[in-house]
N, C-alpha and C positions, 0 to 999 in steps of 0.2 A: 904483228906488223901493223904500223901506223897506216890507217886508212882514211880517206875525207872524200865525201861525195860532192862532186862538182857538176856544172852543166856547161855543155858545148851548145852552140846555137847553129841549127841546120834548118836553112830556109825559113826561120821564125820558129822553129819547133826547139824546144829545150831538151835536150839529151843527157841524161845521168850518166856520169862515168866516174872512176875512181883508178888512182895509180898506186900500185902497191909494189915495194921492192925498189932497189936502185942499181939492178945489174947493168952491163954494158949493151944488152941487147933488148930491144923493145919487142914484147910479145902481146899483140892485141887478141884478146878472146872475144870471139864472136860467138854469141849464145845461140841456142836452139830455140825453138818457136816462142818461148816466153821466159822472162827472168827477172830477178829482183836483185840488185847490187848490194843491199844490205841484208836481207833476210838470209841470203846465201851464207854469210858468214855465222849465222845462229846454228848451222847444222855442221857438227864437228867433223864428219867424214868429207864434206865438201869443203870446210874451211881448210882442212889438211891438203887437200888437193890444191886449191888455190896458194896456199903458202909454199907448197912444193914449187909450184911454177915461179913465184915471186921470189924464191930462194936463189935463182940463177938468173933472172931476167927483171927487166922494169915492166911488171905486168899491168896492162891496161885493160880494164873491164868496163861493160857499158850496158845499159839496157835500151833495146831498140825502141823507137818511137811507137806509142801505145802500149808499152810494156814496162812494168816495175815502175821506177821513180821518173821516168821520162813522160813526157806531156801524152795525155790521152788523145786518140784520134778517132774519126767517125767509122773508119774501115781499115782493113790491114792494109799497111803502107806496101807501095810497089818496091820492086828490087832495086829500081833507080833510086828511090827515096832512102831505102836502107843502105844503099852505097853511100850515099851522101852523108848519112849519119856516121859512117866510119871514117870517112874523110874529116868531117867536123870534129869528131872526137879525137882523132890524131892530131888536127891542128891545134885544138884546144891544150892538149897534153904535151904540145911540142916535140912531137914524133914525127920526123921528116919521113922515115922509112922503117918498116919492121916486119917481123913475122906475122903473119895471121894464124891464129888458130881457131879454125872452125868446127863447130859441135853439131852435128846433126845437119839440119837445114841452114845452120851457120856456116858449114863447110861450103855448101853449095854457094851461098852468098860470097863467101871468101874467094872462090874461083872466080866468080864473076868479077869482084872487085880486082883480082890479080890481072885479069885480061883487060879490063877497061882503064886501070891505073897502073900500068906497071912499074912505074917510077916509085910508086909508094909502098909496094909489095916485094920485100927482100925475099921471102920464102913462105910456104904454106904447110900447115899442120892440119890434116883432115882426120876427125874422129868420127866414127859412126855416120858417115856421109854418103851422098849419092848425087849422080848426074840427072836421074831421072826418077820420079817416085813410083810411078806405076809401070806394070809391063808394056811393052810396045813391040813394033816390028824389030826383030833380032836383039831384043831385050826381054828376057823372061823373069826378071827380078820384080818383086814386090807384090802386094796384094791387088786385087781387082779394084776397080773404082768402087764397086757395090760392097765390098768387103770393108775397104777403108772407111766408106761413108757409114756402114753400121758401126765400125769402131767409134768414129766420131761423135755419133749421136750418143754413145754411152759416156761421153767424156764428163758429163755432169756429174758422175760419181766420184771422179777425182776431185773436183772441187768441194765437195760435200764431205768427203771421208779419207781420201788419198787411196782408195783402193783400186781405182781403174789406172791401168798402165800397160802398156806392152799389148794392148788388145785384150787385156784381162787376164794376162799370165803373170802371176805374182814373183816376184823376186825373192830368192832366199835370204836375201840381205835386207829387205823391206819389211821390217818387223813394225809392230803397232806403234812404237814411238817414232819411227822415222816416217811412217804413213801420215801421222798427225801433222808432223813439221811439213811434209810435202804438200798436204792439202792446204795448210796456210801459206805455203810458199806460192802455190798456183792461185790462190785467191789474192794474194798481194800483187802477183805478177801480172794477171789481166783477167778480163771477164771470161767466162765459158765461151760465150759467143764470139769474141775477139778471137780466141785461141781456135776455135772450130774453124772460122773464118779463113785464119793463117793456113791451117793445114789444107782446106780446101784449095787455096790459092797454089799452095805448094805442089798439089795433086796435077796441076796444068803445066808444071816446068820440065823441060827438057833442055839441058845445056851440052848434050854429048858433042855436037858438031863444033863446040868451042874448045874441047879438051887439047886437042893437037897443038892449038895455038897458046896454051899456057905453059910459057917458059920457065918459070920459077922452079927451083928445087922443091920437091914436095915429099912430105912424110905422109903416108897415109896408114893410120892405125884403126883396127876393127876387130872386135872380140867374135870368136868363131860362131858362137851360138846366139849372138844379139837377137833379140825377140822381138825387136821393134823394127830395126833397119836390117834385113838379112845380109849374110856376108857378101852374096854375091855382087851387090853393090860395089863394095870396095875392090873386089878383085877386078871388076869392069874398068874402074878408076885407075888401077895400078896398070893395066894393060893399055890405056889410051892416054895418060899424061906423059909426056915425053921425058922427064926428069924425077920420075915417081920412085920412091923406095917405099916398099910395102912389108909391114910388120902386123901379122895375124896374131893376136892374143886369146888366150883361153878365156872362157868367160861368157856368160848370158846377159849380162846386164847392159843396158843401152846407157843409162846414166853413168858417166865416167867415174863419179866419186863412190859408187858402190863396187864391190869387188876388190881386185888389186889395184888400187890407185898408183903405186909407186911403179907399177910394170909401164903404166902410160907415162907418168911423169920423167922417168928414166929414160925412155925413148926420145921424148921430146927435149929433154935436157942436152942429150948427145947430139941431137940434130941441132939445135940451136947455137950451142956452145963449142962442140966438137969433144966434149970430154963430159963424165961425170963426176960431179964435185965430191960426192961421198958415197963409198960403196954401200950397197943395200946389207944391212947387218942380218943375214940368215942365219949365222950362227948363234945370235943372240936372240932366240926364240924359246918358247915354251914357259912353263911356270916358273922355272929357275930366273927368266928374265924380268920377271914382274918386280916392281918394288913393293915395299911393305903397303903402302896406300894402295897400290893397284891391286895387291892381294886382298886388301879388305873390302875394296869396291867390287872385286870380281866375286867374292865369296857372297856379299849380299846380293848382287845382280842375280847369282845363279838361283838363290832362293825366292826370285821373283819381285823382289823389292824394285820400285821405280826410282829413277835418278832423283827426284825429289825427296822420297824416302830416305835414301842413301844419304843425300846431303843433310838431312836434319839430324841423322844419327851420328854422321861424322862430324858434324859442326863446320861444313865447308858449303861452297855455293853449288846450285844445281850444274852451272856451266863446268865448273872444276870436276864434278863427278864425270860429266859426259866427256871431257877431255881424258880422263882417266881410261873411261871406257874405250874409246878410241885406239889408245895404247895397248889396252888388254887384248881387244880384237886383232890388232895387228900382231902382237907378240906370240898369240896362240893361234894365229892363222885361221880365225873363224870370221864369219861376216855379220853376225847378229847376236843380240842378247838370246834369242830363241836357241840358237846353235849352242851357246854357252850353258843355258839350261840343260839342254838335252845330253850335253857332253861333259857335264860337272864331275861325274864320278870318275871318269877317264882322266880328267885334270887333277883328281885328288882334292876337290873343294866341295 
């Protein structure tokens, strides 16, 4: 899909954004604590996730100030500044009113924006989000401040090698190749100190008193075993947002592009458009569903070859190999190269 990075002005700050797709409904993706609108497309799984969203919407993605390709700032921006960034991006993209799709802390920000600017928010989609980050009175969800601080201190490892995430609990889909990209993505998105301070700022947030006053239709999506934001946060939102629809999905990955991406995209598409444009082809799975080239890539990958090595042997680009691997993983219903190697005999390769 064609994409071009542009800049919106928010109180003198340049905020990077992209518009992808030309669907009839504007979908504004509000990212988690850090992002990078260009490096995101380098990861095939994340590119697939974004492409699915753009297939039925006019998808607007952006980097918050202090993150990615937007202007750096001296300290984490306030929620008012972040809300103004959303407004500025919508104005620059000629989006009068749209659905906000908030991921993790982006969901909390989206709820605040919908409350303060109801004329701009048609609806909300919240994935892996929360109204309060830490436990409190009548709110037993989340780690203690001390536990979260211990996790934050260890975040330097993510910026160095990509091995830190979800409090140090690795994802089955987070293989060595993905970890290398993830570390680069984080380094390009923000400095460790900026990200750490952003999470510390989130620790102080509590918007529970606003939930009954958020009147937009809201789709809440959460994976039951999410290891970063426990599912109790989502269940609380579902009970206290007046027009909420709650869908609890299987899985443990907090990052939405890992695991069953299409399960998330399908729910968003139905919510935004009222229908699903293409059925999920569950009958077109397994080794028989692989093309000849996908079989070749799967065979070499199952032997431990890297994407670069496979590309050299087949005379194609590394990016082409990575795209083939995304298709292989989806058709074989696996999450990583590690699982492909482990189950090679089962697949007959």
